[in-house]
C-alpha positions, 0 to 999 in steps of 0.5 A, spaced: 796 820 879 792 815 883 787 815 878 781 818 875 774 819 877 769 820 871 763 824 873 757 824 868 749 825 868 744 820 867 742 821 860 745 816 855 748 822 851 754 823 856 756 815 854 760 817 849 764 822 853 765 817 859 767 812 854 773 816 851 775 818 858 775 811 860 779 809 854 784 815 855 785 813 862 787 806 860 791 808 855 795 812 859 796 807 865 792 811 870 787 807 874 779 809 873 777 809 880 770 809 878 764 813 875 759 818 879 752 820 876 751 827 878 744 830 877 741 824 879 734 825 880 731 831 884 726 830 890 721 835 890 721 839 897 714 840 897 711 833 896 717 828 896 716 825 889 723 823 886 723 826 879 728 823 874 729 830 870 735 827 866 734 820 866 736 815 870 741 809 871 746 812 865 752 812 870 751 805 873 750 802 866 756 805 863 760 802 869 757 795 868 759 796 860 766 798 861 767 794 867 769 800 872 766 801 879 760 805 880 761 810 886 754 813 886 749 817 884 748 825 887 741 828 886 740 835 884 740 839 890 739 847 889 743 848 896 749 845 893 750 851 888 748 856 894 753 853 899 758 853 893 757 860 891 758 862 899 765 858 899 761 853 904 762 846 904 755 843 902 756 837 906 758 840 913 752 844 913 747 839 910 749 832 913 743 829 913 741 831 906 741 825 901 746 829 897 751 829 903 750 822 904 751 820 897 758 825 897 760 821 903 759 814 900 763 816 894 768 819 898 769 812 902 769 808 896 775 813 893 778 812 900 778 805 900 780 804 893 786 809 895 788 805 901 788 798 897 792 801 892 797 804 897 797 797 900 799 793 894 804 798 892 808 797 899 807 789 899 800 789 903 803 793 909 
């Protein structure tokens, strides 16, 4: 196993679960790739106002407190669920949406982590 990615929501309530997951990963000797904050805000499609329905910043604070990389925030987008129900990858059909951009940034950070780990295992090759 290359590592764990811990997904949380912005609220403080999820903090205990994240702490346990990080502790478990560390005890098992599994690297923690990072924390993702899911359902991080909603942008009203009519007026453009961002609303933090579940709070804001909980994942970022946890990553700092636990000394774990913060991979990013994925905003609530009803189209994610709609596309998943159809079996269609959300990011391919909505490339310019804030959620798709967030997914891509997170994937880039995970790829960077994995590439760095592979290089360190092969002595930098």
